[in-house]
C-alpha positions in Angstrom: 93.7 84.6 126.4 95.3 83.1 123.4 98.1 85.4 121.9 100.3 84.8 119.3 103.5 87.4 118.6 105.2 87.4 115.4 108.7 87.5 115.6 110.0 89.0 112.0 113.3 91.1 112.9 116.0 91.0 115.9 114.3 94.5 116.9 111.2 92.8 117.3 112.8 90.5 119.9 113.4 93.4 122.2 110.1 95.6 121.4 107.8 92.3 122.5 110.3 90.5 125.1 109.1 92.2 128.4 105.5 91.8 126.9 105.8 88.4 126.6 107.2 87.7 129.7 104.7 90.1 132.0 101.8 88.5 129.8 102.9 84.7 130.3 103.4 85.4 134.3 99.6 86.9 134.1 98.5 83.5 133.1 98.1 84.0 129.7 99.5 81.6 126.8 101.5 83.2 124.5 102.9 81.6 121.2 105.7 83.1 119.5 106.5 82.5 116.0 110.0 83.7 114.5 111.5 84.5 111.2 115.1 83.1 110.6 116.7 86.7 109.9 120.1 87.8 111.5 120.5 86.9 115.1 116.5 86.8 115.8 116.8 83.2 116.9 120.1 83.7 119.2 118.0 86.8 120.9 114.9 84.4 121.5 117.3 81.8 123.0 118.9 84.3 124.9 116.0 85.9 126.7 114.5 82.1 127.0 111.4 82.7 124.9 110.1 79.6 123.6 109.1 79.7 120.1 108.5 78.2 116.4 111.1 79.0 113.5 108.3 80.2 110.8 110.5 80.7 108.2 114.0 82.0 106.8 114.1 85.6 105.4 113.2 85.9 101.5 115.8 87.4 99.2 114.3 90.1 96.8 110.8 90.8 95.9 109.9 87.8 94.8 111.9 85.9 97.8 109.6 88.2 100.5 106.5 87.1 98.6 107.1 83.4 98.6 107.8 83.6 102.3 104.7 85.7 103.2 102.7 82.7 101.6 104.4 80.0 103.6 103.9 82.3 106.5 100.2 82.2 105.7 100.0 78.7 105.6 102.1 77.8 109.4 100.3 81.2 111.0 96.9 79.0 109.8 97.8 75.8 111.5 98.7 77.8 114.3 95.4 79.6 114.8 93.4 76.1 114.2 95.6 74.5 117.0 95.1 77.5 119.3 92.0 79.2 119.2 93.8 82.6 119.1 92.0 85.4 120.7 94.8 87.9 119.2 97.8 88.4 117.4 100.3 90.8 117.3 103.3 92.0 114.9 105.5 94.7 114.3 104.1 95.9 110.8 101.2 92.7 110.5 103.1 91.5 107.1 102.3 88.1 107.8 99.6 88.1 110.3 97.1 90.3 108.6 96.4 88.3 105.8 95.5 85.4 107.7 94.1 86.9 110.4 91.4 88.7 108.3 90.6 85.2 106.9 90.3 83.3 110.0 88.7 86.3 112.1 91.6 86.9 114.4 92.3 90.5 115.2 95.8 91.8 114.7 97.6 94.7 116.1 99.9 95.8 113.8 102.6 98.1 115.5 104.7 100.5 113.1 107.1 103.3 113.2 108.3 102.3 109.6 106.3 104.6 106.8 108.3 104.1 104.0 107.7 100.1 103.8 104.8 101.4 101.5 103.9 98.1 100.0 104.3 96.4 103.1 101.9 98.9 105.1 99.6 99.0 102.5 99.0 95.0 102.8 98.6 94.9 106.1 97.3 98.0 107.5 93.7 97.6 105.2 93.8 93.8 106.6 94.8 94.4 110.6 92.2 95.3 113.1 94.1 98.3 114.6 97.4 99.9 113.3 99.2 100.9 116.5 101.9 103.9 115.9 103.6 106.6 117.9 102.6 110.3 117.6 105.7 111.2 115.5 104.5 108.8 112.7 104.6 111.0 109.5 101.5 110.4 108.0 102.7 112.4 105.0 105.1 109.5 104.1 103.5 106.7 105.4 99.6 107.3 104.8 96.7 107.5 107.3 94.6 104.6 108.3 91.2 104.4 109.3 91.7 102.0 112.2 95.1 103.5 113.5 95.5 104.6 117.2 98.8 106.6 118.2 101.1 106.8 121.2 103.0 109.0 122.9 106.4 106.9 122.6 109.0 104.9 120.6 109.3 101.1 119.7 112.6 101.1 121.8 111.1 102.6 125.1 109.8 99.0 125.1 112.7 98.1 126.5 115.0 101.2 127.3 113.1 102.5 130.0 115.0 103.1 133.1 113.2 100.1 134.9 114.3 97.9 132.3 118.1 99.0 132.2 120.3 96.7 133.9 123.5 99.2 133.9 124.3 102.6 134.6 124.8 104.8 131.4 128.2 105.6 131.9 129.8 106.8 128.5 133.5 105.5 128.2 136.1 106.2 125.3 134.5 104.1 122.5 132.0 104.2 119.5 129.6 101.8 118.3 129.1 102.1 114.5 126.4 99.9 112.4 126.1 99.2 108.8 122.6 97.6 107.6 122.8 95.1 104.9 119.6 97.0 102.6 117.6 93.7 102.1 114.6 94.7 103.9 111.3 95.3 102.5 111.3 99.1 103.2 115.0 99.1 102.0 114.1 98.5 98.4 115.6 101.4 96.2 117.8 102.4 99.2 121.5 103.4 99.3 123.8 102.6 101.6 127.1 103.8 102.6 130.0 103.1 99.8 133.1 100.8 101.4 135.3 103.9 101.2 133.1 105.8 103.3 132.7 103.0 106.1 136.6 102.6 106.1 136.8 106.3 106.6 134.2 106.6 109.3 136.3 103.8 111.2 139.7 105.9 110.4 138.2 109.2 111.9 136.8 107.8 115.3 139.5 105.2 115.9 141.8 108.5 116.2 139.3 109.4 119.5 138.9 106.1 121.0 138.5 102.4 120.4 135.9 101.7 117.4 133.1 98.5 117.7 131.3 97.2 114.3 127.9 95.8 114.3 127.2 94.8 110.5 124.3 92.9 108.5 126.9 92.7 105.7 130.4 91.4 105.5 132.9 94.3 106.3 135.4 95.2 104.0 139.1 93.5 105.2 140.7 97.1 105.9 138.0 97.6 109.1 137.4 93.6 109.9 139.4 93.7 113.0 137.0 96.0 114.6 133.9 93.7 114.4 131.9 93.6 117.7 132.4 90.5 119.4 129.8 90.8 121.8 126.7 88.4 121.9 123.2 90.2 120.3 121.7 90.1 123.9 124.4 92.4 125.4 124.2 95.5 122.9 122.2 97.8 125.0 124.8 97.2 128.0 127.3 97.7 125.8 125.6 101.0 124.2 125.5 102.2 127.7 128.9 102.9 127.8 129.6 104.4 124.2 130.6 107.7 123.6 128.6 108.2 120.6 126.7 105.4 117.9 127.3 106.2 114.1 125.7 104.6 111.2 122.9 103.4 108.8 120.2 101.8 111.5 117.0 104.4 112.4 116.3 101.6 115.2 120.2 101.7 116.5 120.0 105.5 116.4 116.7 105.7 118.7 118.1 103.2 120.9 121.1 105.6 121.4 118.6 108.6 121.5 116.5 106.6 124.6 119.8 106.2 126.5 121.1 109.7 126.2 123.9 108.5 123.9 124.6 111.2 120.8 124.0 109.3 117.6 124.3 110.3 114.1 122.0 108.5 111.5 123.0 108.2 107.7 120.2 107.6 105.6 118.7 109.2 102.5 115.4 108.4 103.9 114.2 109.2 107.8 111.9 108.2 109.8 108.8 109.9 112.3 110.7 109.5 115.0 114.3 110.1 114.1 112.8 113.3 112.7 111.7 114.3 115.9 114.7 113.2 118.1 116.7 115.2 115.9 114.5 118.6 115.4 112.7 118.5 118.8 115.0 116.9 121.3 118.7 117.1 119.7 119.4 113.7 120.4 120.5 112.4 117.1 121.7 113.9 114.0 120.0 112.7 110.8 122.3 113.1 107.2 121.8 112.0 104.0 124.5 110.6 102.0 124.9 113.8 100.1 126.1 115.6 103.4 129.2 113.8 103.3 131.3 116.7 104.6 129.1 117.7 107.3 128.7 113.9 108.4 132.6 114.0 108.9 132.6 117.4 110.5 129.8 115.9 113.5 131.5 112.9 114.0 134.9 114.6 114.7 133.1 117.5 116.9 130.8 114.8 119.0 133.8 112.4 119.3 136.6 114.8 121.2 133.9 116.4 123.2 132.3 115.0 126.6 128.6 115.7 125.9 127.3 113.4 128.7 125.6 115.7 131.0 124.2 117.8 128.0 122.4 114.7 126.2 121.5 113.2 129.6 119.4 116.5 130.3 118.2 116.1 126.4 117.4 112.3 127.2 115.4 113.5 130.6 113.2 116.3 128.5 112.2 113.4 126.4 111.0 111.0 128.9 108.7 113.7 130.6 106.8 113.5 127.0 106.8 109.3 126.7 105.2 106.8 128.2 106.3 102.8 129.3 105.0 101.6 126.3 105.3 97.8 127.7 103.2 98.6 130.2 100.7 100.4 127.9 101.1 97.6 125.8 100.2 94.9 128.1 97.1 96.4 129.1 96.2 96.9 125.7 96.4 93.7 124.9 95.1 92.1 128.5 92.1 94.4 128.3 91.6 93.9 124.6 89.2 95.0 123.0 87.4 97.7 125.9 91.3 99.0 125.6 90.9 100.1 122.5 88.3 103.1 123.5 90.8 104.1 126.2 93.6 104.2 123.6 91.8 106.6 121.4 91.1 108.7 123.9 94.7 109.7 124.5 94.8 109.0 128.0 98.3 107.8 129.2 98.7 109.4 132.5 99.0 106.2 134.2 101.9 105.1 131.9 104.2 108.2 132.5 108.0 108.0 132.8 108.0 111.6 134.8 
């Protein structure tokens, strides 16, 4: 098969990297396109994934629209030159329009309900929309072509067989601040500078603090910037006592590893809600709940929660699947695999 994978965010590299490797090893021609955003290209290079840079991330609504148009022309050329059988992307925003024009099926993977304008554009044009069973359809809408699976995007790379280091928390904390420039961030509000400083000042009383941030850090906490390569973040996370920040993805990554996480955002995700309410692996707070945020940070930072959280992680994994193994079969056996996927047969991908 000739398969095009479009990478538009660093987290998408992690989601697709194992599937790209397996499909390539099985003799499929996997063409990877990439968007120059944050450290996406650094990750692709670190994982030795051959790729073509398509566009640089647009700024604001006008910039994102211009980027969308540029991608359509570049993907069009890839389709014509490679006779593509299938295209994959998280959200499908860049693949779906040109894919519909050329009749190339787009599989759009999604776990972000509040990317409403992107979802409306891409999902109606994608051949199939693939989402976790925890996807909140009251927020994200429903689609005739949707398929559900029992997992999270983060379980494409953080299931036990892909971990290279043991989960052994030390006395250190990982803090994540985001830049609020993504399409699904429009209208969102983040932590203030004073709140960011206070988070660090609280946590440094309990251990070492390491910050990753899309936006420049205030001078008062710049010394705490994490200096590891982005490809090493998960090996680093397994040794953290707690993760705190504005990133839903990083909170979910912590949950998949059994590391306590505090997710701070005025909007949630279906997966963060499930990881909070059903499994107790993270705690999601809105900005107005600042006192509760501070109280939970201090309480969790002062305790050894490893055994309790690893037990909660095991309970979660019993309900989920090896997402990469399932995705590879879905792609390799397409379109016959769609019938099986719709039937809800996932036992062969169990993590029990």
